[in-house]
N, C-alpha and C positions, 0 to 999 in steps of 0.2 A: 486546470491550466497548469500542469506540471510536467514532471520528467519522464515518467515510465510508459508514456502513452503509446509511442508508436514504433517500438523497438521489435525487431525480428530476433532478438536475442533474448528470450524469455529469462534464462537463467541468470542474466547478468543485469536483470531491472532492478534487483536489491542492492545493497551496500553491504559489504561484510568481508573483511580480510584476513586470513588465517595468519595471526601473528602468534608471537610467542605465548601471550597469556590468554589465547582464546582457547574455547573447550576443544580437545583433541578429539574426542568421540566422533566417529563417521556418522552417527544417526543418533536418534534421541534416547536419551537415558531416563530412568524412573526418576519423577519429580516429587520428592517429598512423598511417595506412596501413591501419588496420583496416575492411574492407568491411562497412558496415551497411546493410541495406535501406533504401531512401529511403521514409519514412513516408508520401509522397503517392500510394504505388502501394498498391493494395488487396491485403491479405494474401490467403493461400489460404483457401478457405472451409473451415468446419468439417465434419468429416466427419459425416454423418448416421447414426443409429442403423438397426438392421433394423426394418421395418415392424411387427413385433409390439411393439417397445420404443417407437415413436413414437406406436402407437395407446394405449399406457397413459400417454402423457404428461400428460393431464388429472389422472388419478388420482395420480401421483407429484407433480404440481406442488400440488394441494391438500394433500397429506399432509406436503410439506416446508414450505409456508407455514404451516399449524398448527403444526408443530413448531418452526419458527423465532420465531412469535410468542411460544408458550410460554417459548421459551429467553429471548428478550428481557425477558420478565415476571420471570423467575427472576433475570436479572442486575440488574434495578432492586431486587429485593427483597434480593438480596445487598449491593448497596451501601447501601441504606438500613438495613438490619438489622444487617449483620455489619461492614462496613468501619470504622465508628467504632471498635471494638473491637480491629482487627487492625494488627499492625504492618507495615512496608513489605514484609517478606519474605512474610508471609502474604497480602497484597494482591496482590502480583505472581503469586504461585501461582494464585489465584482468578482472574486476569485470563488467565493463560495457560491453564488448564484450561477456562475459559468459551469462549475463543477457539477452542481445538482442538475442542471440541464443537460449535461453530456451523459450523466446516467441514466436520465430520463429518456434520451434520446436512443439509448441502447436497449430500451424496453425493460429496463429493470426498476424495480421497487427499492426504496432506500428506507431501512429502520435504523434508527438511533437510540440507543440507550445509555444510562449512566451519565456522568457530567463530564463534559469536555473541559479541558484546562481554561481557566479564565486568566491565570498568571503564566509567566514564562516556564515551559516544561519541555523536557525532552519526552516525545510521544515515539513510543516503540511498539511497532504492531508485527503480528505474524504476516507472512508476504505470499499470496495466492494468484494474484492477477495483476494486468497492467491497469486494471480498474481500481486497484487498491488506494491510490493515491487520491484519485477524484472522488472515492468514496468518503474518506477521510476530510479532504477539503471541502465536501459538501456539508459536513457538520461542524467543522472547525478547521479553518486554513491554517495550515503550517508550512514553514520552509523545510522542503526535503533535501536530503543529500541524494546526488545522483552521479553516475559517471560522466566525465567530461564531454565524451563525444555525444551524449545527448542533445548538447547545444547546437551539435551541425544537423541533427535530423531534418530531413524534407518537412516543411509545414509545421511540425511541431518544436523545433528548434528555437524559433523567436518566442514561443510561449515558455519554454524551459528558462531562457536568460530573463525574460520580462517580468517573471514572478518571484525573482530572488532566490532560484534554485542554488544551492552550495555544490559546486562541481568538484570533483577529484579525479586526478589522472591516476589511475590504478597501476600504470605501467612504472610510475616512479614510486619506489617502496617507502620514501619518506613524506609523500604528500598527504598520508593520513594525518601526519602531525600537523600541517598546515589546516586542514580542514577541521580537526578537532579544536585548534585555536579559532577558526572562524566561527565554528559552532558556538563555543563558550561566548564570544564576543557577542554573536546574536541573541543567545539566551539571556546575557546580561543586559542587552539594550531592549529587552521586552519582549522578544518574539518566542514562539513555540517553535521548535525543530523537530522534525520526523525523520526516523530511520527504521530500516526493516533488518534487525540484527541477525536473522538467519543468513543474510547474505545472498539469498536466491529464493526462486519461487517453490511451493510445493502445490500438491493436488487441493490441500486445504483440510485434511482429515488428521494431521499430525504435525508435530513441530520438529524442527531440526535444532541442533545446538546454538545458542545465542553467542556470537562473538562479543568479546566484552570492551574492545578499545573504543568504539565511539561513545560509551556511557562515561568515558572520563570526561566529556564536556559537560555533563550534569554535575559531576564532581568539581569540577573546575568553576562552574558559574554558580554552584550552590542552589541547585533548582531540582525540584522533584523529577521523577520518570513517571509518565503516565502511560501504563501498559494498555493496548487496545486490542481486543479480539476481532477479527474478520471473520466472518462465516457466510458462505454462500449456501443458499436454500432454494428448493423449490417454493415458489410464492404461494401455490395452493395448498401443499401438503406439509410444507416447513421442514421437510427431509433435506439433508445434506446433498447438494449437488456439485458436481466438478466440472459443471459446463464452462464456468468462467475461468478454469485454472490454465495458466500460462506457463507451460513447463515442456522441458526437453526441446524438440525442435519445432514448436509451435510458431508460427506466423501470425502478424496481425490479422491478415485477411483471413486465415484459418480460424482464428479466435472469433472474429466477427460472423463467421459462417455458423460455427458451433453455436453460438449465442443466439443466431437467428433461427437455428433448427430446434433449439431445446425449449421446452416449456418454460414460461416466464419465471424469470428468477428475482429473487430479494437478495439484498446485500444487507446483512446485519453489523452494524458497527457499534461495539460495546465498548463504552470507555470504563475502564477499571478504577480501583482506587489508586491514588497516587503513592509512590513509595520514595524513601530517601535512604541514602546510606553515603558514607564516606568513601566506600570502595565500589570501584567499577564493576569487579567480579561478582560482589553481592548485589549490585544493582541489576546486572545481566541475569543472575540465578533468580533472583525474587521476581523480575518482569517476566520471565519464561515460566517459572512456577504459577504466577497469577493467571497468565494466558491459557497455560496447558490445564489448569483445573477447570476454568470455564469452557474450554474446548471440549474437554471429555463430558462436562455436563451437558452442554449443547447437543453433543453426539448421542448421549443417552436419551435426551428428550426427544431427539428426532428419529427415534426407532420405531 
């Protein structure tokens, strides 16, 4: 029940701004000797389902679209009618259950490994799809950072506002300072906060540089960073799939159509070991190193 859900601007789904202390490289650099696929290379195409499965795509698409619309409406009603009387624990439970149900209604399996944070932490994940937020929230709800215009999206906007998303106006150059301060306050207040430090989505087979600015919130709040690997795989073979990737000129309807046409997927959410540092640049580097190493290992396993 969060912010990246119904955007027609996939490249803007995540948060990250090119500031003075951000990595300057246009693409992924070698990470401590870990070979990561160059993001400029096209990833392997997603496998297509058998012909009878593809022929049923229109019916499957319509069915899922209707179920997702109903689910979004129920989420709005929950926020409006139930949230005011609920404590933090109950709200967190509602967000987790709602997010897990959304993933299920998309016909996608969810696999969680590692240990999600039980204390305040900055959750930093690679960014592939509009589904990323819901996959993470289905395992461990966190407060995500998102662009301010997400709050005005039809149907999704009330959900964005209602779950406590931290909104940033990217047109204002100094608004990042305010957001970092709010992130630190939220972390100090006991929340986990989520960011996608690549600043945009990728097909999922490689990493872009991590912008370091938002990691300052973890330094200010003196909390760890919890790297998270998101990996989309064919549910049957376990091989990498780009069917869920939300990149380029993709639209929400186009994404749902492709998900409906592809063989069943699995979202793998792997919580990696927390890291600490007094330097935001070190946190950004170490978080990317950890995710890159696991991504490379997972790609090797999937061959």
